[in-house]
DSSP file (Angstrom, degrees, kcal/mol; ACC not computed):
  #  RESIDUE AA STRUCTURE BP1 BP2  ACC     N-H-->O    O-->H-N    N-H-->O    O-->H-N    TCO  KAPPA ALPHA  PHI   PSI    X-CA   Y-CA   Z-CA
    1    1 A M              0   0    0      0, 0.0     2,-0.1     0, 0.0     0, 0.0   0.000 360.0 360.0 360.0 128.1  273.7  199.7  229.2
    2    2 A P        -     0   0    0      0, 0.0     2,-0.1     0, 0.0     0, 0.0  -0.380 360.0-124.2 -71.1 147.8  274.6  203.5  228.9
    3    3 A T     >  -     0   0    0      1,-0.1     4,-2.1    -2,-0.1     5,-0.2  -0.288  31.6 -97.6 -79.4 173.3  278.2  204.5  229.0
    4    4 A M  H  >>S+     0   0    0      1,-0.2     5,-1.2     2,-0.2     6,-0.9   0.900 125.1  49.2 -60.2 -41.7  279.6  207.0  231.5
    5    5 A A  H  45S+     0   0    0      1,-0.2     3,-0.3     2,-0.2    -1,-0.2   0.866 111.6  49.2 -68.0 -35.9  279.4  209.9  228.9
    6    6 A Q  H  45S+     0   0    0      1,-0.2    -1,-0.2     2,-0.1    -2,-0.2   0.843 107.8  53.6 -72.6 -32.8  275.8  209.0  228.0
    7    7 A S  H  <5S-     0   0    0     -4,-2.1    -1,-0.2     1,-0.1    -2,-0.2   0.641 109.3-121.4 -78.7 -13.0  274.6  208.8  231.7
    8    8 A G  T  <5S+     0   0    0     -4,-0.8    -3,-0.2    -3,-0.3    -4,-0.1   0.566  76.3 124.2  87.5   8.0  275.9  212.3  232.4
    9    9 A S  S   <S+     0   0    0     -5,-1.2     2,-0.5     1,-0.1    -4,-0.1   0.850  70.3  51.7 -69.5 -33.4  278.3  211.2  235.2
   10   10 A I  S    S-     0   0    0     -6,-0.9    -2,-0.1     1,-0.0    -1,-0.1  -0.901  97.4-113.8-107.1 131.3  281.3  212.7  233.5
   11   11 A A        -     0   0    0     -2,-0.5    -2,-0.1     1,-0.1     3,-0.1  -0.337  27.7-115.6 -65.3 139.9  281.0  216.4  232.4
   12   12 A D     >  -     0   0    0      1,-0.2     4,-2.5    -4,-0.1     5,-0.2  -0.665  19.6-148.3 -75.2 118.7  281.0  217.0  228.6
   13   13 A P  H  > S+     0   0    0      0, 0.0     4,-2.4     0, 0.0     5,-0.2   0.863  96.0  52.3 -60.4 -36.3  284.2  219.0  227.9
   14   14 A E  H  > S+     0   0    0      2,-0.2     4,-2.4     1,-0.2     5,-0.2   0.925 111.8  45.5 -65.0 -44.1  282.6  220.9  225.0
   15   15 A R  H  > S+     0   0    0      2,-0.2     4,-2.4     1,-0.2    -1,-0.2   0.894 112.7  50.9 -66.7 -39.8  279.6  222.0  227.2
   16   16 A T  H  X S+     0   0    0     -4,-2.5     4,-2.3     2,-0.2    -2,-0.2   0.906 111.3  48.3 -63.3 -42.3  281.9  223.0  230.1
   17   17 A R  H  X S+     0   0    0     -4,-2.4     4,-2.4    -5,-0.2    -2,-0.2   0.920 112.3  48.0 -65.0 -44.3  284.0  225.1  227.8
   18   18 A N  H  X S+     0   0    0     -4,-2.4     4,-2.6     1,-0.2    -2,-0.2   0.885 111.8  50.7 -63.8 -38.4  280.9  226.8  226.2
   19   19 A S  H  X S+     0   0    0     -4,-2.4     4,-2.6     2,-0.2    -1,-0.2   0.909 110.3  49.3 -64.7 -41.6  279.5  227.4  229.7
   20   20 A F  H  X S+     0   0    0     -4,-2.3     4,-2.3     2,-0.2    -2,-0.2   0.909 112.1  48.3 -63.8 -41.9  282.8  229.0  230.8
   21   21 A I  H  X S+     0   0    0     -4,-2.4     4,-2.7     2,-0.2    -2,-0.2   0.926 112.1  48.9 -64.3 -44.6  282.9  231.2  227.7
   22   22 A A  H  X S+     0   0    0     -4,-2.6     4,-2.4     1,-0.2    -2,-0.2   0.919 113.2  46.6 -62.2 -43.8  279.3  232.3  228.2
   23   23 A R  H  X S+     0   0    0     -4,-2.6     4,-2.4     2,-0.2    -1,-0.2   0.884 112.2  51.0 -65.9 -37.8  280.0  233.1  231.9
   24   24 A S  H  X S+     0   0    0     -4,-2.3     4,-2.7    -5,-0.2    -2,-0.2   0.910 111.0  47.9 -66.1 -41.8  283.2  234.9  231.0
   25   25 A L  H  X S+     0   0    0     -4,-2.7     4,-2.7     2,-0.2    -2,-0.2   0.910 111.8  49.9 -64.6 -41.5  281.4  237.0  228.4
   26   26 A A  H  X S+     0   0    0     -4,-2.4     4,-2.3     2,-0.2    -2,-0.2   0.907 112.2  48.1 -63.1 -40.8  278.6  237.8  230.8
   27   27 A L  H  X S+     0   0    0     -4,-2.4     4,-2.7     2,-0.2    -2,-0.2   0.927 112.1  48.9 -64.8 -44.6  281.1  238.9  233.4
   28   28 A G  H  X S+     0   0    0     -4,-2.7     4,-2.5     1,-0.2    -2,-0.2   0.908 111.6  49.3 -61.3 -42.4  283.0  241.0  230.9
   29   29 A F  H  X S+     0   0    0     -4,-2.7     4,-2.6     2,-0.2    -1,-0.2   0.901 111.6  49.8 -62.9 -41.0  279.7  242.7  229.8
   30   30 A G  H  X S+     0   0    0     -4,-2.3     4,-2.5     2,-0.2     5,-0.2   0.920 111.1  48.0 -63.9 -44.6  278.8  243.3  233.5
   31   31 A V  H  X S+     0   0    0     -4,-2.7     4,-2.0     1,-0.2    -2,-0.2   0.927 113.4  48.1 -62.1 -44.6  282.2  244.9  234.2
   32   32 A L  H  X S+     0   0    0     -4,-2.5     4,-2.4     2,-0.2    -2,-0.2   0.914 111.4  50.7 -61.9 -43.7  282.0  247.0  231.1
   33   33 A S  H  X S+     0   0    0     -4,-2.6     4,-2.1     1,-0.2    -2,-0.2   0.925 113.0  44.4 -61.5 -45.9  278.4  248.1  232.0
   34   34 A Y  H  X S+     0   0    0     -4,-2.5     4,-2.4     2,-0.2    -1,-0.2   0.811 110.6  55.4 -71.7 -28.4  279.4  249.1  235.5
   35   35 A L  H  X S+     0   0    0     -4,-2.0     4,-2.5    -5,-0.2    -2,-0.2   0.908 107.4  49.6 -67.2 -41.8  282.5  250.9  234.3
   36   36 A V  H  X S+     0   0    0     -4,-2.4     4,-2.5     2,-0.2    -2,-0.2   0.920 111.6  49.4 -61.4 -43.2  280.3  253.0  232.0
   37   37 A F  H  X S+     0   0    0     -4,-2.1     4,-2.7     2,-0.2    -2,-0.2   0.926 110.4  50.4 -59.7 -44.6  278.1  253.8  234.9
   38   38 A F  H  X S+     0   0    0     -4,-2.4     4,-2.5     1,-0.2    -2,-0.2   0.917 112.1  46.2 -62.0 -44.8  281.1  254.7  237.1
   39   39 A V  H  X S+     0   0    0     -4,-2.5     4,-2.5     2,-0.2    -1,-0.2   0.903 113.1  50.5 -65.0 -41.0  282.5  257.1  234.4
   40   40 A T  H  X S+     0   0    0     -4,-2.5     4,-2.3    -5,-0.2    -2,-0.2   0.908 110.9  49.1 -61.8 -42.3  279.1  258.6  233.9
   41   41 A F  H  X S+     0   0    0     -4,-2.7     4,-2.0     2,-0.2    -2,-0.2   0.906 111.3  48.8 -64.5 -42.8  278.7  259.2  237.6
   42   42 A L  H  X S+     0   0    0     -4,-2.5     4,-2.3     1,-0.2    -2,-0.2   0.900 110.7  51.3 -63.5 -40.0  282.1  260.8  237.8
   43   43 A Y  H  X S+     0   0    0     -4,-2.5     4,-2.9     1,-0.2    -2,-0.2   0.910 107.7  53.1 -62.6 -41.2  281.3  263.0  234.8
   44   44 A A  H  X S+     0   0    0     -4,-2.3     4,-2.2     2,-0.2     5,-0.2   0.895 108.4  50.1 -62.1 -39.3  278.0  264.0  236.6
   45   45 A I  H  X S+     0   0    0     -4,-2.0     4,-2.6     1,-0.2    -1,-0.2   0.936 113.5  45.4 -62.7 -46.0  280.0  265.0  239.7
   46   46 A G  H  X>S+     0   0    0     -4,-2.3     5,-1.5     1,-0.2     4,-1.1   0.872 110.9  54.5 -63.9 -37.6  282.4  267.1  237.5
   47   47 A F  H  <5S+     0   0    0     -4,-2.9    10,-2.4     2,-0.2    11,-0.3   0.916 115.1  38.1 -62.3 -45.6  279.4  268.6  235.6
   48   48 A V  H  <5S+     0   0    0     -4,-2.2    -2,-0.2     1,-0.2    -1,-0.2   0.879 122.5  41.5 -75.9 -38.8  277.8  269.8  238.8
   49   49 A S  H  <5S-     0   0    0     -4,-2.6    -1,-0.2    -5,-0.2    -2,-0.2   0.493 104.7-125.5 -89.9  -2.6  280.9  270.8  240.7
   50   50 A Q  T  <5 +     0   0    0     -4,-1.1     2,-0.4     1,-0.2    -3,-0.2   0.886  61.0 141.9  61.0  42.4  282.5  272.4  237.6
   51   51 A L      < -     0   0    0     -5,-1.5     2,-2.7    -6,-0.2    -1,-0.2  -0.958  66.7 -29.8-118.3 133.3  285.7  270.3  237.9
   52   52 A V  S    S+     0   0    0     -2,-0.4    -5,-0.1     2,-0.1    -9,-0.1  -0.099 100.8 104.7  67.2 -40.1  287.8  268.7  235.1
   53   53 A V        -     0   0    0     -2,-2.7    -1,-0.1   -10,-0.1     3,-0.0  -0.413  69.9-132.6 -79.2 150.5  285.0  268.2  232.5
   54   54 A P  S    S+     0   0    0      0, 0.0     2,-0.5     0, 0.0    -1,-0.1   0.830  93.1  49.5 -72.0 -31.5  284.7  270.4  229.5
   55   55 A K  S    S+     0   0    0      4,-0.1     2,-0.2     3,-0.0    -5,-0.1  -0.940  73.3 178.3-112.8 122.8  281.0  271.1  229.8
   56   56 A T    >   -     0   0    0     -2,-0.5     3,-1.1    -6,-0.1    -8,-0.2  -0.645  45.4 -96.5-118.4 175.9  279.6  272.1  233.2
   57   57 A I  T 3  S+     0   0    0    -10,-2.4    -9,-0.1     1,-0.3   -10,-0.1   0.780 123.7  42.0 -62.8 -28.4  276.3  273.1  234.6
   58   58 A D  T 3  S+     0   0    0    -11,-0.3    -1,-0.3     4,-0.0     2,-0.2   0.407  94.8  97.3-101.6   1.7  277.0  276.8  234.1
   59   59 A S    <   +     0   0    0     -3,-1.1    -4,-0.1     2,-0.0     0, 0.0  -0.535  63.7  42.3 -88.9 159.8  278.6  276.7  230.7
   60   60 A G  S    S-     0   0    0     -2,-0.2     2,-0.1     2,-0.0    -5,-0.0  -0.209  99.4 -40.4  95.9 170.3  276.7  277.4  227.5
   61   61 A P        -     0   0    0      0, 0.0     2,-0.2     0, 0.0    -2,-0.0  -0.379  61.6-113.7 -71.4 147.1  274.2  280.0  226.6
   62   62 A A        -     0   0    0     -2,-0.1     2,-0.3    -4,-0.0    -2,-0.0  -0.530  34.0-167.3 -77.0 145.5  271.5  281.0  229.1
   63   63 A S        -     0   0    0     -2,-0.2    -1,-0.0     1,-0.1     0, 0.0  -0.794  32.2 -78.7-126.2 172.4  267.9  280.1  228.2
   64   64 A S     >  -     0   0    0     -2,-0.3     4,-2.5     1,-0.1     5,-0.2  -0.353  39.0-118.4 -70.0 152.2  264.6  281.2  229.6
   65   65 A P  H  > S+     0   0    0      0, 0.0     4,-2.3     0, 0.0     5,-0.1   0.851 114.9  53.9 -58.8 -34.0  263.5  279.4  232.8
   66   66 A V  H  > S+     0   0    0      2,-0.2     4,-2.4     1,-0.2     5,-0.2   0.931 109.5  46.6 -67.0 -45.1  260.5  278.0  231.0
   67   67 A Q  H  > S+     0   0    0      1,-0.2     4,-2.4     2,-0.2     5,-0.2   0.914 113.3  49.5 -63.6 -42.3  262.6  276.5  228.3
   68   68 A A  H  X S+     0   0    0     -4,-2.5     4,-2.5     1,-0.2    -1,-0.2   0.903 110.7  50.4 -62.7 -41.5  265.0  275.0  230.9
   69   69 A L  H  X S+     0   0    0     -4,-2.3     4,-2.6    -5,-0.2    -2,-0.2   0.908 110.2  49.6 -63.5 -42.9  262.1  273.6  232.8
   70   70 A I  H  X S+     0   0    0     -4,-2.4     4,-2.4     2,-0.2    -2,-0.2   0.928 112.2  47.4 -62.9 -45.5  260.6  272.0  229.7
   71   71 A V  H  X S+     0   0    0     -4,-2.4     4,-2.5     1,-0.2     5,-0.2   0.928 113.3  48.7 -61.5 -45.2  264.0  270.4  228.8
   72   72 A D  H  X S+     0   0    0     -4,-2.5     4,-2.6     1,-0.2     5,-0.2   0.913 111.9  48.7 -61.6 -43.4  264.5  269.1  232.3
   73   73 A L  H  X S+     0   0    0     -4,-2.6     4,-2.4     2,-0.2    -1,-0.2   0.896 111.7  49.1 -65.3 -40.3  261.0  267.7  232.5
   74   74 A V  H  X S+     0   0    0     -4,-2.4     4,-2.5     2,-0.2    -2,-0.2   0.938 114.0  45.4 -64.1 -46.9  261.4  265.9  229.1
   75   75 A L  H  X S+     0   0    0     -4,-2.5     4,-2.1     1,-0.2    -2,-0.2   0.912 114.6  47.8 -64.3 -42.4  264.7  264.4  230.1
   76   76 A L  H  X S+     0   0    0     -4,-2.6     4,-2.5    -5,-0.2    -1,-0.2   0.891 111.6  51.1 -64.9 -39.1  263.5  263.3  233.5
   77   77 A S  H  X S+     0   0    0     -4,-2.4     4,-2.7    -5,-0.2     5,-0.2   0.913 108.3  51.4 -64.6 -43.3  260.4  261.8  231.9
   78   78 A L  H  X S+     0   0    0     -4,-2.5     4,-2.2     1,-0.2     5,-0.2   0.924 112.5  46.2 -60.1 -43.9  262.4  259.8  229.4
   79   79 A F  H  X S+     0   0    0     -4,-2.1     4,-3.0     2,-0.2    -2,-0.2   0.925 112.8  49.7 -63.6 -44.1  264.6  258.5  232.3
   80   80 A A  H  X S+     0   0    0     -4,-2.5     4,-2.8     2,-0.2     5,-0.3   0.892 111.0  49.2 -64.1 -40.3  261.5  257.6  234.4
   81   81 A I  H  X S+     0   0    0     -4,-2.7     4,-2.6     2,-0.2     5,-0.2   0.934 115.2  43.5 -64.3 -46.2  259.8  255.8  231.5
   82   82 A Q  H  X S+     0   0    0     -4,-2.2     4,-2.4    -5,-0.2    -2,-0.2   0.930 115.7  48.7 -64.7 -44.9  262.9  253.8  230.8
   83   83 A H  H  X S+     0   0    0     -4,-3.0     4,-0.9    -5,-0.2    -2,-0.2   0.938 117.2  40.2 -61.0 -50.0  263.6  253.1  234.4
   84   84 A S  H  X S+     0   0    0     -4,-2.8     4,-0.7    -5,-0.2     3,-0.3   0.888 114.6  53.0 -68.9 -39.9  260.0  252.0  235.2
   85   85 A G  H >< S+     0   0    0     -4,-2.6     3,-0.8    -5,-0.3     6,-0.4   0.915 109.9  46.5 -62.9 -44.3  259.6  250.1  232.0
   86   86 A M  H 3< S+     0   0    0     -4,-2.4    -1,-0.2     1,-0.2    -2,-0.2   0.695 107.3  59.3 -74.1 -16.9  262.7  248.0  232.4
   87   87 A A  H 3< S+     0   0    0     -4,-0.9    -1,-0.2    -3,-0.3    -2,-0.2   0.621  85.3 100.8 -84.0 -13.1  261.8  247.2  236.1
   88   88 A R  S <X S-     0   0    0     -3,-0.8     4,-2.0    -4,-0.7     3,-0.2  -0.414  78.1-127.5 -76.8 148.4  258.5  245.6  235.1
   89   89 A Q  H  > S+     0   0    0      1,-0.2     4,-2.6     2,-0.2     5,-0.2   0.844 107.7  60.0 -63.2 -34.9  258.1  241.8  235.0
   90   90 A G  H  > S+     0   0    0      1,-0.2     4,-2.3     2,-0.2    -1,-0.2   0.918 107.0  45.4 -60.4 -43.5  256.8  241.9  231.4
   91   91 A F  H  > S+     0   0    0     -6,-0.4     4,-3.0     2,-0.2    -1,-0.2   0.912 111.3  53.0 -65.6 -41.2  259.9  243.6  230.2
   92   92 A K  H  X S+     0   0    0     -4,-2.0     4,-2.3     2,-0.2    -2,-0.2   0.895 110.2  47.6 -62.5 -39.7  262.1  241.1  232.1
   93   93 A R  H  X S+     0   0    0     -4,-2.6     4,-1.0     2,-0.2    -1,-0.2   0.918 113.1  48.7 -65.4 -42.9  260.2  238.2  230.5
   94   94 A L  H >X S+     0   0    0     -4,-2.3     3,-0.6     1,-0.2     4,-0.5   0.925 112.5  47.9 -62.0 -45.0  260.6  239.7  227.1
   95   95 A F  H >X S+     0   0    0     -4,-3.0     4,-1.7     1,-0.2     3,-1.3   0.898 108.6  54.5 -62.1 -41.2  264.3  240.3  227.7
   96   96 A A  H 3< S+     0   0    0     -4,-2.3    -1,-0.2     1,-0.3    -2,-0.2   0.712  96.3  68.5 -67.3 -19.7  264.8  236.8  228.9
   97   97 A S  H << S+     0   0    0     -4,-1.0    -1,-0.3    -3,-0.6    -2,-0.2   0.730 118.3  17.8 -73.4 -19.9  263.2  235.4  225.7
   98   98 A F  H << S+     0   0    0     -3,-1.3     2,-0.3    -4,-0.5    -2,-0.2   0.462 126.7  40.2-128.6  -3.7  266.2  236.6  223.6
   99   99 A A  S  < S-     0   0    0     -4,-1.7    -1,-0.2    -5,-0.1     2,-0.1  -0.963  87.9 -88.7-142.9 160.8  269.0  237.2  226.1
  100  100 A S    >   -     0   0    0     -2,-0.3     3,-1.3     1,-0.1     4,-0.2  -0.386  25.3-133.7 -69.0 141.7  270.4  235.5  229.2
  101  101 A R  G >  S+     0   0    0      1,-0.2     3,-1.1     2,-0.2     4,-0.5   0.733 102.4  73.7 -64.9 -20.7  269.0  236.5  232.6
  102  102 A A  G 3  S+     0   0    0      1,-0.3     4,-0.3     2,-0.1    -1,-0.2   0.764 101.2  40.3 -65.5 -24.7  272.6  236.8  233.8
  103  103 A I  G <> S+     0   0    0     -3,-1.3     4,-2.3     1,-0.1    -1,-0.3   0.329  86.7  99.5-105.8   7.6  273.1  240.0  231.8
  104  104 A E  H <> S+     0   0    0     -3,-1.1     4,-2.1     1,-0.2    -2,-0.1   0.945  86.9  40.8 -60.0 -51.1  269.7  241.5  232.6
  105  105 A R  H  > S+     0   0    0     -4,-0.5     4,-2.6     1,-0.2    -1,-0.2   0.894 114.2  52.8 -66.9 -39.9  270.9  243.9  235.4
  106  106 A S  H  > S+     0   0    0     -4,-0.3     4,-2.5     1,-0.2    -1,-0.2   0.890 109.1  50.3 -63.5 -38.1  274.1  244.8  233.5
  107  107 A T  H  X S+     0   0    0     -4,-2.3     4,-2.7     2,-0.2     5,-0.2   0.920 110.2  50.1 -65.0 -43.4  272.0  245.8  230.5
  108  108 A Y  H  X S+     0   0    0     -4,-2.1     4,-2.3     2,-0.2    -2,-0.2   0.934 111.8  47.5 -58.5 -47.4  269.7  247.9  232.7
  109  109 A V  H  X S+     0   0    0     -4,-2.6     4,-1.0     1,-0.2    -2,-0.2   0.912 112.6  49.7 -61.6 -43.7  272.7  249.7  234.2
  110  110 A L  H  < S+     0   0    0     -4,-2.5     3,-0.5     1,-0.2     4,-0.3   0.929 113.8  44.1 -63.1 -46.3  274.2  250.3  230.8
  111  111 A L  H >< S+     0   0    0     -4,-2.7     3,-0.8     1,-0.2    -1,-0.2   0.829 112.5  52.0 -70.7 -30.6  271.1  251.7  229.3
  112  112 A A  H 3< S+     0   0    0     -4,-2.3    -1,-0.2    -5,-0.2    -2,-0.2   0.672 102.9  62.2 -76.2 -16.2  270.4  253.9  232.4
  113  113 A S  T 3<        0   0    0     -4,-1.0    -1,-0.2    -3,-0.5    -2,-0.2   0.497 360.0 360.0 -88.5  -3.4  273.9  255.3  232.2
  114  114 A R    <         0   0    0     -3,-0.8    -1,-0.2    -4,-0.3    -2,-0.1   0.504 360.0 360.0 -83.3 360.0  273.5  256.9  228.8
């Protein structure tokens, strides 16, 4: 006859503690990721409005419109590739194979905020 602990009626304290630690770490990672996004977003506002931040949209040397367009297109393309790639189910399955699904969105937010 199985005991209470063997039958699973009573929660295993070690497993409960590990689960609590894992959930706490995932929550901390999520908070940190969204905080990085928030700071990045505030910096972008300052960059465009020329408030508070050291480097603004109008600071720095002027370049030719063609060079500026090429730089903008490259940066936008890199963001679009990363954004689209991480949104695909294949990437999500790959990510789930080595990390918890609980941190998938936070990881996306963190990488998109750089």
